[in-house]
N, C-alpha and C positions, 0 to 999 in steps of 0.2 A: 449701499442703501442709505446709511446715516449721513453720508456726505451729500447725497442728492437732496435729502430732506432738509439739511441745514441750508443749502443754497436756496431752496424754495422759500424757507422762512425768512431769510435775510432779504431776498428780493422783494417779498411781499411787504415787509415792514419798511423797507427803503422807499417803496412806492407811497406808503402812507405819510412818511416824513417829508417827502418831496413836495406834497401839496399842503402840508400843514394841518394841524389838528382841527382848526376852525373850519376848514373847507370840506371836511369829511363828516357826513351825518352818522348818527348812531346806527341807522339801518345799513349804511354802506360798510361800516366797520364790522358789524355782525355778519354781513354777507361775505366779507373777506375771510373772517374766522371760519365760517361754515365751509368756504371753498378750501381753506387749508386743511380742515378736518377730513374733507372728502379726499384730498390728495394723500393725506397720511394713511387713510383707510385703503386707498388704492395701492400705495407702496407696501403696505402690510399684507395685501392680498385678501382683505376681508370684504365681504359683500353683505348688503342689507336685504333681508328677505322681503319680498313683495306681499303685502297683506291688504285686505280691504280697509278703506279709509272711511270712517263714519263720523258725522258731525252731530253733536247733541247739545252744544251750547252756542249762544249767540256771540258773534265776534264783531268788534268795531275798532275804529282808528285809535291808536295809542296802546292797545293791549299787547302783552307779551305772554305767550303760553305755547304749550305743545300743540294745542288745537290750531293756533295760527301757523305753526310750522306745517301741519298737515294741510291747511288751506293753501299755503304757498306751494306746497309740493304738487297738489293736484292742479292748481292754476298754471304752474310752469309746464305742464304737459302740453299746453297749447300756446305756442309762441305768439300767436295773434292776440291772445288774451293777456299774457304776462311775459312780454319779450325779455324783460330783465332776468327773469327766472331766479331771483335771489331767495334763498331759503334761510331766513334769519330767525324766525319765531317772533319777530316784532311787526306789528300791524302799522306800517308807515304809509307815506303818500303813494309809493309805488304799488303796494298791496291794495290800497284803496282804489287806485285807478284800475287795477286788474279786476277787482271785484265788480266795479261798475260796468266794465266791458263784458264780464261774464253774465251779469244781470241783464244787460241789453240783448245779449245773444240768446237768452232764455226767456224773453218777454216778462222780465221782472222789473219793477220800478228801480231805477238806477240811483239808489240812495247810498250805496257803498257799505251799508250795514248788512251784515250776514245774519238775517233773522230767519224765522220759520220757513218762508217761501224759498229763500236762497239755500238754506240747509236741505230742504226737501229735494231741490233740484240737484244739489251736490251728492246727496245720499243715493238718489236714483241712479246716478252714473258711477259713483265710486264706492259706495257701501254695498258692494256685491261680492259675495264669496263664490268661488268656483267649486261646485260639488265634486267630491272625489268619487270617481266611478270604480267600484270594485268589480273586476271581471268575475262573472259567475261561471262555474263549471257546469256545462250542460249535462243534464241527467240522461244517461243512455239506457234505454230500455232494451234488455237482452231479447234478441229475436230467436224464438224457438223454431227450429226447422223440423217439421214432422218427418219421422223416419218411416218410410213405407216398408212394411214387413213382407216377407215372401210367404205365401200361403203354403202350409204344409200338405204333404201328400202321403197316402197310405196305399201300399200295393200288397196284394195277397196272391201267392202262387202255390200250386200244389207241389209238395215235395215228393219225388219219386222214391225216396228211400223207405218210407213207411207205408207204401201202398200194398195192401194184402190182396193177392189175386186168387188165393185158394180157400176162400171162406166157404164153410159148409154150415148147414143148418145145425144150430146147437153149439157152434163154436163160441168160446168165451175167452176173454183176456188176450185178444189178438188186435194188433194195430190195424185199424181199418184205413185211416187216412191221416196224412200229416200235411200241414199247410205252413208256408213261410210268409210271415207278415213283416213288412219293412216300412218304417216311417221315416220321412225326410222333412227337415226344417221344422220339426215339431216333436214333442214327446207325446206318445199315445199309450194309454193304459187300457188293455183289452179286458173287459169284464165278462163278455158273453160272446159265444160263437154259435150261430145257427147253421146247420148243415141240411141242405135240401137234396135228398137222394131220389133220382128219377131214372127210369129205364125199365124195359119190360122184363129183362133177365135178372133184375135185382129184387131180392126179397127183403123186406124190412126185418 
């Protein structure tokens, strides 16, 4: 990796020396430096996070600032506006021409001066943050399924074990009748039993 980086640096500076210092503008030198820094970052495997670009100050020819760098970065996104795509931080003739093209494309007076109108157009397009959507967990309402109960039953049958058939008038303390009560699917508490005796041969 170091060998490849050294070759790149040597080739770049050899290119500058071949044309002479007088034939290279400051903007072009800064562009080459910016390109070398990008190559170094690529070799090191580093990436630059993408963020919203906002413009709050006016920019004009001859300025050097980070805002100019941001301006060149967004203008370079459209090759028709800024075909050179040089990101130098210096507001030179190439950046001036790109600004005029951008102004013409957005119906702004082509002064090359990045004032309130041009900044408003740039901010409308590039000063936009993407909202982070946090997935929400849907609230699940438990569904209560009604349980249909089975109706209880009560059956009563006469028990033959305690049926007294030899009752006489005046008898006491004899079992007259026994009944069997059976409850199903429910608990039953018997508090009272009414006995109806009928028949011509039965005396109360």
